[in-house]
N, C-alpha and C positions, 0 to 999 in steps of 0.2 A: 104243275111242276115249273113250267116256263115262267109263270108270274112270280114265283118265289125267287127265281134267278134274277129276273128284272128288278124285283124289290131289293134284293141284296146288292145288285149293281148300283142302283140309285143311292141306297144308303151308304155304300162304300165311297161313291164319288163325292157326296156332300160331306161325309166325314173327313175325307182327305182334303177337301177344300177348306173346311173349318180349321184343320190342323195346320195347313199351309198359311192361312190368314194369321193364326196365332204365332206361327214361326216368324213372320214378318214383323209382328209387333214385338216379339222377344229379341229379334236381331238388332233393332234400332238402338237401344241403350248400350248393347255390346259394341257396336260399331262406333258410337260416340265416345265411349271410353277408350277404345283403340285409337281413335283420331286424336283425343286429348293427349294420350301418352306419346303419340307420334309428334305432335306439335311441341311437346316438352323436349323430345329428342332433337327436334329441329332447333329449338332455342339453345340447347347445349352445343350443337354443332356450330351455330353462329357465334355465340358468346365466347365459348372456351376453346373451340377448335379453329376459329376464324376460317372456316371452310367455305369456299365459294358455293353458291346455292345449287348449282348443277351437281356437284359432288355430294353436298349435304342431302339432297333429295335421293341420290343413289344410295347413300349409306343408310338412311332411315327407311327406304323402301324395300330393301332386301329381306329383312326379317318379317315383314308384314304378310298378312294373308290377302288374297284377292278379295275385293276390288281395290283396297287401299294401296296394296303394293304396286299394282299396275298404274294407278293414278300417279304416284310419286316417281316411279321408274320411267314412265313415259314423259313426264315433265322433264326429268333429268336428260333423257335422250333428245328432246326437243331443244333444250338449252344448249346441250353440247354440239348439236348440229349448227347452231348459230343463226338459224333463220327466224327464231322467235325471241321476243323479249320475255322476261319472267311473267309479266302480267298476261301476255297473249297465251303463253303455254299453260299457265294456271287456268285461265278462263276456258280455253279449249278443252282441257281435261276435266274441268269442273262440270261441264255439261254431260260428259260421259259418266262421271261419278254419280251424278243425279239420277241417271237412268238405271245404273247398275245397283244402287243401294236403296234402302228404305228411308233415306234421309228426307225430311220434310223441307218445305221451302224456307223455313226459318234457318235451318242449319246451312243450307246452300247459300243463303244470303249472307250469313256470317262469314262463311268461307270466301264468298265473292269479295266482300269488303276487305278481308284479310289479304287476299291475293292482290288487290289493287295497291297495297302498301309494300308488298314484298320487294326487296332489293332497292328501294328508293331512299332509304334513310340509313343513318349510322347504326351501329350495333345496339346502343342503348335504346334508341327510339324503336328499333325493330323488336327488342325484348319487350317493351311496353305494349306494342301491338300484339305480340303473341300472348301476353298476359291478359289483355283485353279480350282477345278471341277465346282464350280458355275460360274466362269468366262467362262469356256468352254461351259457350258450349256446356258449361256446368249447368246453367239454367235450362238449356234444352235437354240435357241428360236427365235432370230431375223431372221435367215434364214427361219425358219418354218413359221413365220408370213408373210414374203415376199412371200413365196410360196402360202400361204393361200390367200393373197390378189390378187395374179395373177391368180390362177387356180381354186379357189372354185366355182366361178360363171360359169366359162368355163365348168367345169365338169358337172354341172347341165344342162346347155344348150346343151352340147354335147350328154348327154343321151337322151334328148328329140329329138334332131335333128337326131341322128343316128336311133332312132325308126321311125321317119318320113321318112327318106331315105329308110329304109328297107321296110316299108309299100308301099311307092311309087314304088320301084323296083318290088315288088311282085304283084302289081295290074296291 
């Protein structure tokens, strides 16, 4: 009886691990789409609203879900305090965002390059930088969707199968 409970516990643990792994793979394209929409909103704030960056980050951060909302709202707070430049605030929060999301180094590098140009140029050049960043993020999203299609189901199955393998080996 006790061995069946142990086998069930092992199988449950590996299945949960497989489903969590698949969830991380599924979340990446969603977060990239959300980020792209947010950058488009930032573009609108800059181009048509002529909103200062601190306020623009506040406006676009409010309707978002965590962790992107905390990313933009914290940058807004840092800018409003006046102790950080746009690039410093962006860089500081980008490190936090990298830890809290399933973004790969490619996406983080695109955002790092974008952050280095924020607030340094006129509206038209800033719009071009946003468009360039969106193009890079489109490429990354396509890659993330390809990975999701290939590996999401496999991760779920692998979790269950690894559990079964361990149970069989232990019996």
